[in-house]
NUVO-974163 format. One record per atom (N, C-alpha, C): x, y, z; residue in one letter. Coordinates in steps of 0.1 Angstrom, whole numbers, padded with zeros to 4 digits, always signed. Layout:
XYZA/...
END
This chain:
+0860+1221+0474M/+0846+1220+0481M/+0850+1207+0488M/+0847+1206+0502M/+0851+1194+0509M/+0838+1183+0508M/+0842+1171+0509N/+0831+1159+0507N/+0822+1162+0519N/+0808+1160+0518P/+0800+1161+0530P/+0801+1150+0539P/+0803+1138+0534L/+0803+1127+0543L/+0818+1129+0552L/+0829+1133+0545R/+0842+1137+0552R/+0840+1147+0565R/+0832+1155+0561T/+0829+1168+0571T/+0821+1160+0581T/+0812+1152+0581I/+0805+1147+0591I/+0814+1138+0599I/+0820+1130+0597V/+0831+1122+0600V/+0842+1130+0607V/+0847+1141+0604M/+0856+1150+0608M/+0848+1155+0621M/+0837+1158+0622S/+0829+1166+0631S/+0826+1156+0643S/+0822+1144+0637C/+0819+1134+0649C/+0833+1132+0656C/+0845+1130+0650A/+0855+1127+0656A/+0860+1141+0667A/+0859+1150+0662C/+0861+1162+0669C/+0853+1161+0682C/+0841+1160+0682M/+0830+1158+0692M/+0836+1148+0703M/+0838+1137+0697A/+0842+1124+0708A/+0857+1126+0713A/+0865+1135+0706L/+0878+1137+0712L/+0876+1146+0723L/+0866+1158+0720A/+0864+1167+0731A/+0859+1159+0744A/+0847+1151+0741V/+0842+1144+0753V/+0851+1138+0760V/+0859+1129+0755F/+0869+1121+0760F/+0880+1130+0767F/+0884+1140+0761V/+0894+1151+0771V/+0886+1155+0784V/+0873+1160+0782Q/+0866+1164+0792Q/+0862+1154+0804Q/+0860+1141+0799T/+0859+1131+0812T/+0871+1126+0818T/+0882+1127+0812Q/+0894+1123+0818Q/+0900+1133+0831Q/+0901+1126+0840S/+0903+1136+0852S/+0920+1137+0852S/+0923+1149+0856P/+0937+1153+0855P/+0944+1145+0867P/+0957+1142+0865K/+0965+1136+0874K/+0963+1144+0888K/+0962+1136+0901E/+0960+1142+0911E/+0974+1143+0917E/+0977+1157+0922K/+0990+1156+0928K/+0991+1150+0943K/+1002+1142+0947V/+1002+1136+0958V/+1012+1143+0968V/+1011+1141+0980V/+1020+1146+0990V/+1024+1135+0997V/+1039+1136+0998T/+1047+1125+1007T/+1047+1128+1022T/+1042+1122+1029A/+1045+1126+1043A/+1051+1116+1053A/+1055+1120+1064H/+1060+1110+1075H/+1052+1112+1088H/+1048+1104+1095A/+1041+1105+1108A/+1048+1097+1119A/+1051+1099+1130S/+1053+1089+1141S/+1046+1094+1155S/+1048+1084+1163G/+1040+1085+1177G/+1041+1072+1183G/+1033+1072+1195T/+1031+1061+1203T/+1019+1053+1200T/+1015+1041+1205F/+1004+1037+1204F/+1002+1026+1217F/+0991+1023+1224E/+0988+1012+1233E/+0980+1002+1224E/+0981+0989+1229V/+0974+0979+1221V/+0969+0971+1233V/+0959+0965+1230K/+0950+0955+1239K/+0948+0943+1229K/+0953+0931+1231M/+0950+0919+1223M/+0943+0910+1233M/+0931+0905+1228T/+0922+0899+1236T/+0921+0885+1226T/+0925+0872+1234P/+0924+0860+1227P/+0909+0857+1225P/+0906+0849+1213Q/+0893+0846+1207Q/+0893+0831+1209Q/+0881+0824+1210P/+0880+0811+1209P/+0886+0806+1195P/+0890+0793+1195T/+0896+0789+1184T/+0892+0774+1181T/+0890+0766+1170D/+0889+0753+1167D/+0899+0744+1169D/+0911+0751+1166D/+0924+0744+1165D/+0929+0737+1179D/+0927+0722+1179K/+0930+0715+1192K/+0941+0706+1190K/+0947+0710+1179T/+0960+0698+1175T/+0970+0702+1184T/+0981+0692+1183E/+0993+0694+1191E/+1002+0703+1183E/+1012+0705+1187G/+1022+0714+1181G/+1020+0728+1178G/+1023+0736+1168A/+1019+0750+1165A/+1004+0750+1163A/+0996+0756+1172T/+0985+0759+1169T/+0979+0771+1163T/+0969+0773+1158I/+0964+0789+1153I/+0956+0795+1163I/+0960+0808+1166G/+0953+0814+1176G/+0944+0827+1169G/+0936+0834+1176R/+0929+0844+1171R/+0927+0853+1180R/+0927+0866+1177F/+0928+0877+1186F/+0920+0889+1180F/+0914+0896+1191T/+0909+0910+1186T/+0919+0920+1191T/+0920+0929+1182I/+0930+0943+1183I/+0923+0954+1188I/+0928+0962+1198D/+0921+0975+1201D/+0934+0984+1202D/+0937+0994+1195K/+0946+1002+1195K/+0943+1017+1199K/+0952+1026+1205Q/+0950+1039+1207Q/+0962+1045+1201Q/+0961+1056+1191F/+0972+1061+1186F/+0976+1074+1191F/+0986+1079+1195H/+0990+1093+1196H/+1002+1099+1190H/+1000+1110+1187G/+1014+1118+1181G/+1008+1123+1168G/+1014+1120+1155D/+1011+1127+1142D/+0995+1118+1140D/+0994+1107+1144L/+0981+1100+1140L/+0975+1100+1154L/+0964+1107+1155E/+0954+1107+1167E/+0942+1098+1167E/+0939+1085+1171G/+0928+1079+1168G/+0928+1063+1172G/+0920+1056+1170S/+0920+1045+1174S/+0917+1031+1163S/+0920+1021+1166S/+0917+1010+1155S/+0912+0999+1164S/+0906+0992+1153K/+0898+0978+1157K/+0903+0967+1146K/+0908+0955+1151G/+0911+0947+1140G/+0911+0933+1146G/+0915+0923+1137E/+0916+0908+1140E/+0929+0904+1135E/+0933+0893+1145M/+0948+0887+1141M/+0947+0873+1141M/+0953+0866+1132L/+0955+0850+1134L/+0971+0850+1133L/+0974+0841+1144G/+0990+0837+1146G/+0992+0823+1149G/+1002+0817+1144A/+1004+0804+1148A/+1019+0804+1150A/+1024+0793+1159G/+1039+0794+1162G/+1041+0785+1173G/+1055+0787+1176S/+1060+0778+1190S/+1068+0789+1197S/+1059+0794+1208P/+1069+0805+1215P/+1081+0800+1221P/+1082+0789+1224A/+1096+0783+1231A/+1105+0783+1221A/+1103+0781+1208K/+1114+0782+1200K/+1117+0794+1192K/+1108+0804+1197G/+1110+0818+1191G/+1106+0820+1177G/+1096+0810+1171S/+1091+0812+1157S/+1080+0813+1158S/+1072+0821+1149A/+1058+0824+1147A/+1056+0830+1135A/+1043+0832+1133G/+1040+0840+1120G/+1024+0845+1123G/+1020+0856+1117Y/+1007+0861+1118Y/+1003+0870+1108Y/+0990+0873+1106V/+0983+0881+1096V/+0974+0889+1105V/+0972+0901+1101A/+0960+0908+1108A/+0957+0919+1097A/+0943+0924+1099M/+0937+0935+1095M/+0929+0942+1104M/+0933+0958+1104E/+0929+0967+1113E/+0924+0979+1108E/+0913+0985+1112K/+0907+0996+1104K/+0911+1007+1116K/+0917+1018+1110V/+0922+1028+1120V/+0912+1042+1116V/+0907+1048+1125S/+0900+1061+1125S/+0906+1071+1133S/+0908+1080+1129G/+0910+1093+1134G/+0917+1105+1127G/+0926+1113+1132T/+0931+1122+1123T/+0947+1122+1122T/+0950+1123+1109L/+0966+1122+1104L/+0970+1135+1100L/+0978+1142+1108H/+0982+1155+1103H/+0971+1165+1099H/+0962+1166+1108G/+0950+1172+1107G/+0940+1169+1097G/+0940+1159+1091R/+0929+1153+1080R/+0923+1140+1087R/+0910+1142+1087S/+0902+1130+1094S/+0897+1121+1086S/+0896+1109+1090G/+0891+1098+1081G/+0894+1085+1087G/+0894+1076+1078A/+0897+1062+1082A/+0904+1053+1072A/+0911+1043+1075F/+0917+1034+1064F/+0920+1022+1072F/+0923+1012+1062V/+0927+0998+1068V/+0940+0994+1067V/+0948+0987+1076L/+0961+0983+1078L/+0961+0970+1076L/+0971+0965+1066Q/+0972+0949+1064Q/+0986+0946+1070Q/+0985+0935+1078H/+0998+0931+1085H/+1003+0917+1080H/+1015+0916+1080S/+1021+0901+1077S/+1034+0900+1083S/+1036+0889+1092G/+1050+0892+1100G/+1051+0876+1103G/+1065+0875+1105T/+1071+0861+1107T/+1083+0865+1118T/+1085+0854+1126M/+1098+0854+1134M/+1102+0841+1134M/+1115+0841+1132H/+1123+0829+1132H/+1134+0828+1141H/+1133+0821+1152K/+1145+0819+1162K/+1148+0833+1165K/+1136+0841+1169G/+1136+0853+1175G/+1140+0867+1166G/+1144+0865+1151T/+1145+0874+1143T/+1132+0878+1135T/+1126+0890+1137Q/+1113+0894+1131Q/+1113+0899+1118Q/+1104+0897+1110Q/+1103+0903+1097Q/+1088+0907+1098Q/+1084+0921+1094M/+1070+0925+1096M/+1067+0936+1084M/+1056+0933+1079T/+1049+0943+1068T/+1038+0948+1072T/+1036+0961+1073V/+1022+0968+1075V/+1020+0979+1064V/+1009+0974+1056T/+1004+0984+1044T/+0991+0989+1046T/+0989+1000+1039V/+0975+1004+1038V/+0970+0996+1028V/+0958+0992+1029V/+0950+0987+1018V/+0945+0994+1007V/+0949+0993+0996P/+0946+1003+0986P/+0931+1004+0983P/+0929+1019+0983E/+0912+1024+0982E/+0907+1023+0993E/+0911+1020+1005S/+0905+1018+1019S/+0903+1031+1025S/+0910+1041+1020G/+0908+1055+1028G/+0894+1062+1025G/+0890+1067+1037T/+0876+1075+1038T/+0879+1091+1041T/+0868+1096+1039G/+0870+1112+1044G/+0882+1119+1037G/+0888+1126+1045Q/+0899+1134+1041Q/+0912+1125+1039Q/+0910+1112+1042L/+0921+1104+1041L/+0919+1093+1027L/+0910+1097+1020A/+0908+1091+1007A/+0918+1091+0997A/+0922+1079+0992G/+0936+1080+0985G/+0946+1076+0992G/+0948+1075+1004I/+0960+1074+1013I/+0965+1060+1008I/+0979+1060+1010A/+0987+1049+1005A/+1000+1049+1014A/+1007+1037+1018G/+1018+1035+1026G/+1021+1024+1034G/+1032+1025+1041T/+1035+1015+1049T/+1040+1021+1064T/+1037+1011+1074L/+1039+1015+1088L/+1048+1007+1095L/+1057+1011+1102T/+1068+1004+1109T/+1064+1004+1124T/+1065+0992+1130I/+1063+0993+1146I/+1076+0990+1152I/+1078+0996+1162K/+1089+0992+1170K/+1087+0993+1185K/+1092+0985+1194I/+1089+0980+1207I/+1103+0984+1216I/+1103+0994+1223T/+1114+0996+1232T/+1110+0997+1246T/+1116+0990+1256D/+1112+0988+1269D/+1098+0986+1271D/+1092+0977+1263G/+1077+0977+1266G/+1068+0986+1259G/+1073+0997+1252K/+1063+1008+1248K/+1064+1007+1233K/+1054+1008+1227H/+1050+1008+1213H/+1053+1020+1206H/+1059+1021+1193F/+1061+1032+1185F/+1058+1029+1172F/+1053+1039+1162Y/+1051+1038+1149Y/+1058+1049+1144Y/+1063+1044+1129E/+1067+1053+1119E/+1060+1048+1107E/+1052+1060+1101F/+1043+1061+1091F/+1046+1066+1078F/+1052+1062+1069D/+1054+1070+1056D/+1043+1066+1047D/+1036+1078+1041Y/+1023+1076+1035Y/+1024+1089+1024Y/+1015+1087+1015T/+1013+1096+1003T/+0996+1097+1006T/+0992+1110+1002L/+0978+1113+1000L/+0978+1123+0990L/+0964+1124+0983P/+0961+1134+0973P/+0963+1148+0980P/+0969+1157+0972E/+0971+1172+0979E/+0957+1179+0980E/+0959+1185+0991V/+0944+1193+0994V/+0946+1205+0985V/+0935+1210+0977T/+0933+1219+0970T/+0919+1231+0974T/+0924+1243+0976S/+0910+1250+0980S/+0906+1257+0966S/+0892+1257+0966R/+0884+1259+0957R/+0878+1273+0959R/
END
């Protein structure tokens, strides 16, 4: 015969385990994809308080139109500083992209960080974690910008939760 206290403890432990298992979401499957296309960008200078000599900090608004695998637009803000005469500068920016990416609509935020030293550029553009909305919720990735003959191109490597039909 089983101890009544032990039976109660075992029953509680089994119920707790069942509740725990039911509340844990299964690992989402993610899809890795690549998008490419072109974009137009309009940078508008904004007033700044920096009136010092040398490298000054400038502020700009960003307005982009994306074409290709990503169809949409973005609005953002950029801060930059540098010496154009010497070919050295740095910038940071945030932009919210809204549109359709390979047929999935929504929005996400891109974070930029770039430097140029004597004409050599280094830039990182990444999706801000948990910034995706709509069908782009859960998006993660990096975007590369290329400029050829004055035309802007993007290459976007990203992951998204797999779409499941119910």
